[in-house]
N, CA, C and O atoms as CSV, one atom per row, in Angstrom:
chain,resi,resn,atom,element,x,y,z
A,1,MET,N,N,-18.961,14.339,-11.211
A,1,MET,CA,C,-20.331,14.743,-11.004
A,1,MET,C,C,-20.568,15.986,-11.843
A,1,MET,O,O,-19.802,16.947,-11.773
A,2,GLU,N,N,-21.610,15.964,-12.619
A,2,GLU,CA,C,-21.915,17.093,-13.444
A,2,GLU,C,C,-23.172,17.789,-12.929
A,2,GLU,O,O,-24.088,17.151,-12.410
A,3,TYR,N,N,-23.194,19.073,-13.079
A,3,TYR,CA,C,-24.393,19.861,-12.705
A,3,TYR,C,C,-24.461,21.091,-13.590
A,3,TYR,O,O,-23.470,21.499,-14.196
A,4,MET,N,N,-25.636,21.667,-13.652
A,4,MET,CA,C,-25.850,22.853,-14.483
A,4,MET,C,C,-25.632,24.089,-13.606
A,4,MET,O,O,-26.177,24.184,-12.507
A,5,ASN,N,N,-24.842,25.018,-14.098
A,5,ASN,CA,C,-24.695,26.280,-13.372
A,5,ASN,C,C,-25.729,27.281,-13.875
A,5,ASN,O,O,-26.550,26.939,-14.726
A,6,LYS,N,N,-25.704,28.502,-13.367
A,6,LYS,CA,C,-26.747,29.501,-13.670
A,6,LYS,C,C,-26.796,29.881,-15.143
A,6,LYS,O,O,-27.834,30.352,-15.608
A,7,THR,N,N,-25.723,29.697,-15.888
A,7,THR,CA,C,-25.720,30.037,-17.307
A,7,THR,C,C,-26.035,28.827,-18.172
A,7,THR,O,O,-25.803,28.865,-19.380
A,8,ASN,N,N,-26.557,27.757,-17.589
A,8,ASN,CA,C,-26.963,26.535,-18.272
A,8,ASN,C,C,-25.786,25.867,-18.983
A,8,ASN,O,O,-25.975,25.248,-20.030
A,9,LYS,N,N,-24.615,25.976,-18.451
A,9,LYS,CA,C,-23.446,25.275,-18.958
A,9,LYS,C,C,-23.111,24.134,-18.010
A,9,LYS,O,O,-23.183,24.281,-16.790
A,10,THR,N,N,-22.752,23.017,-18.575
A,10,THR,CA,C,-22.418,21.846,-17.761
A,10,THR,C,C,-21.031,22.054,-17.119
A,10,THR,O,O,-20.067,22.399,-17.802
A,11,THR,N,N,-20.957,21.844,-15.848
A,11,THR,CA,C,-19.725,21.957,-15.116
A,11,THR,C,C,-19.445,20.623,-14.440
A,11,THR,O,O,-20.341,19.959,-13.919
A,12,THR,N,N,-18.188,20.263,-14.469
A,12,THR,CA,C,-17.774,18.979,-13.856
A,12,THR,C,C,-16.977,19.272,-12.607
A,12,THR,O,O,-16.033,20.063,-12.620
A,13,SER,N,N,-17.368,18.626,-11.536
A,13,SER,CA,C,-16.588,18.754,-10.265
A,13,SER,C,C,-15.853,17.454,-10.055
A,13,SER,O,O,-16.378,16.373,-10.322
A,14,THR,N,N,-14.647,17.569,-9.579
A,14,THR,CA,C,-13.843,16.350,-9.349
A,14,THR,C,C,-13.413,16.327,-7.884
A,14,THR,O,O,-13.213,17.361,-7.245
A,15,LYS,N,N,-13.280,15.110,-7.389
A,15,LYS,CA,C,-12.803,14.889,-6.033
A,15,LYS,C,C,-11.480,14.191,-6.138
A,15,LYS,O,O,-11.368,13.207,-6.869
A,16,GLN,N,N,-10.489,14.650,-5.451
A,16,GLN,CA,C,-9.209,13.987,-5.430
A,16,GLN,C,C,-9.054,13.212,-4.163
A,16,GLN,O,O,-9.285,13.735,-3.072
A,17,VAL,N,N,-8.661,11.959,-4.293
A,17,VAL,CA,C,-8.465,11.104,-3.150
A,17,VAL,C,C,-6.942,10.790,-3.098
A,17,VAL,O,O,-6.319,10.501,-4.120
A,18,GLY,N,N,-6.407,10.853,-1.953
A,18,GLY,CA,C,-4.999,10.536,-1.832
A,18,GLY,C,C,-4.526,10.773,-0.426
A,18,GLY,O,O,-5.321,10.933,0.500
A,19,GLY,N,N,-3.276,10.792,-0.281
A,19,GLY,CA,C,-2.691,11.000,1.015
A,19,GLY,C,C,-1.559,10.030,1.260
A,19,GLY,O,O,-1.177,9.258,0.380
A,20,ILE,N,N,-1.045,10.079,2.432
A,20,ILE,CA,C,0.043,9.212,2.806
A,20,ILE,C,C,-0.479,8.138,3.754
A,20,ILE,O,O,-1.267,8.417,4.658
A,21,SER,N,N,-0.033,6.924,3.536
A,21,SER,CA,C,-0.528,5.820,4.355
A,21,SER,C,C,0.238,5.735,5.687
A,21,SER,O,O,1.273,6.367,5.894
A,22,PHE,N,N,-0.334,4.920,6.564
A,22,PHE,CA,C,0.288,4.738,7.883
A,22,PHE,C,C,1.672,4.125,7.755
A,22,PHE,O,O,2.596,4.521,8.466
A,23,THR,N,N,1.822,3.161,6.851
A,23,THR,CA,C,3.128,2.514,6.698
A,23,THR,C,C,4.159,3.488,6.115
A,23,THR,O,O,5.339,3.418,6.458
A,24,SER,N,N,3.724,4.382,5.249
A,24,SER,CA,C,4.656,5.369,4.712
A,24,SER,C,C,5.109,6.345,5.792
A,24,SER,O,O,6.283,6.705,5.874
A,25,LEU,N,N,4.153,6.765,6.617
A,25,LEU,CA,C,4.530,7.646,7.737
A,25,LEU,C,C,5.493,6.939,8.694
A,25,LEU,O,O,6.455,7.538,9.175
A,26,LEU,N,N,5.227,5.685,8.958
A,26,LEU,CA,C,6.080,4.927,9.862
A,26,LEU,C,C,7.499,4.769,9.281
A,26,LEU,O,O,8.492,4.878,10.000
A,27,ALA,N,N,7.568,4.514,7.982
A,27,ALA,CA,C,8.873,4.406,7.323
A,27,ALA,C,C,9.640,5.718,7.380
A,27,ALA,O,O,10.834,5.724,7.679
A,28,ILE,N,N,8.968,6.831,7.096
A,28,ILE,CA,C,9.591,8.155,7.172
A,28,ILE,C,C,10.074,8.426,8.597
A,28,ILE,O,O,11.168,8.953,8.796
A,29,LEU,N,N,9.265,8.068,9.574
A,29,LEU,CA,C,9.654,8.276,10.970
A,29,LEU,C,C,10.908,7.449,11.314
A,29,LEU,O,O,11.856,7.960,11.911
A,30,PHE,N,N,10.892,6.164,10.926
A,30,PHE,CA,C,12.047,5.298,11.240
A,30,PHE,C,C,13.304,5.794,10.530
A,30,PHE,O,O,14.386,5.783,11.116
A,31,ILE,N,N,13.177,6.228,9.282
A,31,ILE,CA,C,14.334,6.726,8.542
A,31,ILE,C,C,14.880,7.988,9.211
A,31,ILE,O,O,16.093,8.145,9.346
A,32,GLY,N,N,14.003,8.867,9.620
A,32,GLY,CA,C,14.447,10.080,10.316
A,32,GLY,C,C,15.141,9.765,11.647
A,32,GLY,O,O,16.161,10.369,11.977
A,33,LEU,N,N,14.588,8.829,12.396
A,33,LEU,CA,C,15.208,8.443,13.647
A,33,LEU,C,C,16.571,7.786,13.430
A,33,LEU,O,O,17.504,7.997,14.205
A,34,LYS,N,N,16.673,6.985,12.359
A,34,LYS,CA,C,17.939,6.317,12.071
A,34,LYS,C,C,19.008,7.359,11.645
A,34,LYS,O,O,20.153,7.294,12.093
A,35,LEU,N,N,18.625,8.296,10.795
A,35,LEU,CA,C,19.584,9.275,10.290
A,35,LEU,C,C,20.027,10.271,11.397
A,35,LEU,O,O,21.134,10.807,11.346
A,36,THR,N,N,19.166,10.499,12.370
A,36,THR,CA,C,19.555,11.407,13.460
A,36,THR,C,C,20.254,10.685,14.597
A,36,THR,O,O,20.697,11.320,15.555
A,37,GLY,N,N,20.359,9.359,14.505
A,37,GLY,CA,C,21.095,8.603,15.517
A,37,GLY,C,C,20.256,8.257,16.751
A,37,GLY,O,O,20.804,7.794,17.752
A,38,VAL,N,N,18.964,8.468,16.698
A,38,VAL,CA,C,18.110,8.150,17.861
A,38,VAL,C,C,17.978,6.644,18.037
A,38,VAL,O,O,17.989,6.135,19.157
A,39,ILE,N,N,17.855,5.942,16.922
A,39,ILE,CA,C,17.771,4.469,16.991
A,39,ILE,C,C,19.013,3.892,16.278
A,39,ILE,O,O,19.578,4.509,15.374
A,40,ASN,N,N,19.398,2.737,16.701
A,40,ASN,CA,C,20.585,2.088,16.137
A,40,ASN,C,C,20.200,0.744,15.525
A,40,ASN,O,O,20.880,-0.261,15.733
A,41,TRP,N,N,19.092,0.736,14.760
A,41,TRP,CA,C,18.608,-0.453,14.115
A,41,TRP,C,C,19.315,-0.656,12.786
A,41,TRP,O,O,19.876,0.284,12.222
A,42,SER,N,N,19.287,-1.869,12.295
A,42,SER,CA,C,19.824,-2.118,10.943
A,42,SER,C,C,18.820,-1.538,9.954
A,42,SER,O,O,17.647,-1.342,10.272
A,43,TRP,N,N,19.321,-1.264,8.722
A,43,TRP,CA,C,18.447,-0.698,7.701
A,43,TRP,C,C,17.323,-1.650,7.328
A,43,TRP,O,O,16.266,-1.214,6.870
A,44,LEU,N,N,17.541,-2.964,7.523
A,44,LEU,CA,C,16.511,-3.951,7.234
A,44,LEU,C,C,15.247,-3.650,8.040
A,44,LEU,O,O,14.135,-3.691,7.515
A,45,TRP,N,N,15.440,-3.348,9.316
A,45,TRP,CA,C,14.279,-3.075,10.192
A,45,TRP,C,C,13.766,-1.656,10.044
A,45,TRP,O,O,12.573,-1.411,10.223
A,46,VAL,N,N,14.638,-0.719,9.721
A,46,VAL,CA,C,14.204,0.660,9.486
A,46,VAL,C,C,13.239,0.698,8.292
A,46,VAL,O,O,12.235,1.410,8.309
A,47,LEU,N,N,13.564,-0.073,7.275
A,47,LEU,CA,C,12.723,-0.084,6.061
A,47,LEU,C,C,11.640,-1.162,6.095
A,47,LEU,O,O,10.972,-1.396,5.088
A,48,SER,N,N,11.461,-1.815,7.234
A,48,SER,CA,C,10.464,-2.888,7.308
A,48,SER,C,C,9.017,-2.423,7.081
A,48,SER,O,O,8.229,-3.224,6.580
A,49,PRO,N,N,8.614,-1.198,7.410
A,49,PRO,CA,C,7.228,-0.825,7.064
A,49,PRO,C,C,7.008,-0.792,5.542
A,49,PRO,O,O,5.861,-0.770,5.096
A,50,ILE,N,N,8.060,-0.787,4.755
A,50,ILE,CA,C,7.879,-0.826,3.303
A,50,ILE,C,C,7.846,-2.258,2.797
A,50,ILE,O,O,6.998,-2.582,1.965
A,51,TRP,N,N,8.754,-3.150,3.274
A,51,TRP,CA,C,8.851,-4.463,2.692
A,51,TRP,C,C,7.936,-5.497,3.360
A,51,TRP,O,O,7.590,-6.487,2.716
A,52,ILE,N,N,7.538,-5.313,4.597
A,52,ILE,CA,C,6.670,-6.304,5.241
A,52,ILE,C,C,5.312,-6.439,4.562
A,52,ILE,O,O,4.877,-7.561,4.306
A,53,PRO,N,N,4.619,-5.324,4.260
A,53,PRO,CA,C,3.317,-5.496,3.538
A,53,PRO,C,C,3.506,-6.139,2.170
A,53,PRO,O,O,2.661,-6.932,1.753
A,54,ILE,N,N,4.570,-5.830,1.470
A,54,ILE,CA,C,4.837,-6.466,0.178
A,54,ILE,C,C,5.079,-7.966,0.358
A,54,ILE,O,O,4.603,-8.767,-0.447
A,55,ALA,N,N,5.799,-8.348,1.384
A,55,ALA,CA,C,6.050,-9.758,1.670
A,55,ALA,C,C,4.786,-10.501,2.013
A,55,ALA,O,O,4.619,-11.653,1.614
A,56,ILE,N,N,3.883,-9.861,2.754
A,56,ILE,CA,C,2.626,-10.476,3.113
A,56,ILE,C,C,1.784,-10.728,1.880
A,56,ILE,O,O,1.219,-11.811,1.722
A,57,VAL,N,N,1.693,-9.735,1.003
A,57,VAL,CA,C,0.930,-9.905,-0.226
A,57,VAL,C,C,1.520,-10.997,-1.115
A,57,VAL,O,O,0.782,-11.806,-1.676
A,58,LEU,N,N,2.841,-11.025,-1.244
A,58,LEU,CA,C,3.464,-12.080,-2.028
A,58,LEU,C,C,3.216,-13.472,-1.436
A,58,LEU,O,O,2.972,-14.432,-2.167
A,59,ALA,N,N,3.281,-13.566,-0.112
A,59,ALA,CA,C,3.010,-14.857,0.546
A,59,ALA,C,C,1.579,-15.305,0.307
A,59,ALA,O,O,1.326,-16.489,0.083
A,60,LEU,N,N,0.635,-14.361,0.354
A,60,LEU,CA,C,-0.775,-14.714,0.092
A,60,LEU,C,C,-0.975,-15.155,-1.342
A,60,LEU,O,O,-1.729,-16.093,-1.600
A,61,VAL,N,N,-0.319,-14.498,-2.274
A,61,VAL,CA,C,-0.436,-14.898,-3.674
A,61,VAL,C,C,0.126,-16.286,-3.873
A,61,VAL,O,O,-0.481,-17.098,-4.571
A,62,ILE,N,N,1.270,-16.582,-3.280
A,62,ILE,CA,C,1.864,-17.912,-3.412
A,62,ILE,C,C,0.962,-18.996,-2.797
A,62,ILE,O,O,0.770,-20.069,-3.368
A,63,ILE,N,N,0.419,-18.677,-1.615
A,63,ILE,CA,C,-0.492,-19.644,-0.992
A,63,ILE,C,C,-1.724,-19.895,-1.830
A,63,ILE,O,O,-2.151,-21.040,-1.977
A,64,LEU,N,N,-2.316,-18.818,-2.394
A,64,LEU,CA,C,-3.507,-18.982,-3.220
A,64,LEU,C,C,-3.188,-19.761,-4.504
A,64,LEU,O,O,-3.998,-20.574,-4.946
A,65,LEU,N,N,-2.023,-19.520,-5.101
A,65,LEU,CA,C,-1.633,-20.265,-6.277
A,65,LEU,C,C,-1.417,-21.753,-5.966
A,65,LEU,O,O,-1.826,-22.626,-6.732
A,66,ALA,N,N,-0.781,-22.017,-4.849
A,66,ALA,CA,C,-0.576,-23.414,-4.435
A,66,ALA,C,C,-1.911,-24.108,-4.166
A,66,ALA,O,O,-2.112,-25.257,-4.560
A,67,PHE,N,N,-2.813,-23.404,-3.497
A,67,PHE,CA,C,-4.138,-23.982,-3.209
A,67,PHE,C,C,-4.893,-24.247,-4.503
A,67,PHE,O,O,-5.558,-25.273,-4.641
A,68,SER,N,N,-4.789,-23.324,-5.449
A,68,SER,CA,C,-5.450,-23.498,-6.755
A,68,SER,C,C,-4.872,-24.707,-7.474
A,68,SER,O,O,-5.623,-25.499,-8.043
A,69,MET,N,N,-3.566,-24.866,-7.461
A,69,MET,CA,C,-2.921,-26.007,-8.096
A,69,MET,C,C,-3.354,-27.322,-7.432
A,69,MET,O,O,-3.574,-28.316,-8.123
A,70,LEU,N,N,-3.476,-27.334,-6.114
A,70,LEU,CA,C,-3.917,-28.550,-5.413
A,70,LEU,C,C,-5.327,-28.889,-5.789
A,70,LEU,O,O,-5.629,-30.061,-6.010
A,71,ILE,N,N,-6.208,-27.917,-5.873
A,71,ILE,CA,C,-7.572,-28.174,-6.242
A,71,ILE,C,C,-7.645,-28.714,-7.680
A,71,ILE,O,O,-8.399,-29.650,-7.947
A,72,ASP,N,N,-6.881,-28.140,-8.594
A,72,ASP,CA,C,-6.834,-28.673,-9.945
A,72,ASP,C,C,-6.312,-30.098,-10.011
A,72,ASP,O,O,-6.817,-30.918,-10.778
A,73,PHE,N,N,-5.307,-30.389,-9.213
A,73,PHE,CA,C,-4.705,-31.740,-9.191
A,73,PHE,C,C,-5.676,-32.779,-8.663
A,73,PHE,O,O,-5.799,-33.849,-9.259
A,74,PHE,N,N,-6.381,-32.502,-7.552
A,74,PHE,CA,C,-7.240,-33.509,-6.950
A,74,PHE,C,C,-8.615,-33.608,-7.553
A,74,PHE,O,O,-9.231,-34.671,-7.473
A,75,PHE,N,N,-9.125,-32.556,-8.150
A,75,PHE,CA,C,-10.489,-32.589,-8.676
A,75,PHE,C,C,-10.572,-32.581,-10.198
A,75,PHE,O,O,-11.642,-32.334,-10.755
A,76,LYS,N,N,-9.489,-32.841,-10.859
A,76,LYS,CA,C,-9.517,-32.885,-12.331
A,76,LYS,C,C,-9.441,-34.265,-12.844
A,76,LYS,O,O,-9.454,-34.474,-14.057
């Protein structure tokens, strides 16, 4: 966003967007609990907040590709 200041010079203001997501916080919490011995889960489940969303996205991509291929096969 640009605006003119009192000396008639153009100034640009920027907004930074960012932060830590819920799944990242959950992963950090699980890792901390595992390393301190509070939970006795396998590392597979401790790191699940990281890999489960990735697995869901990959599954959706595979389903959409398969659906697209079926549509091409039957309607071409």
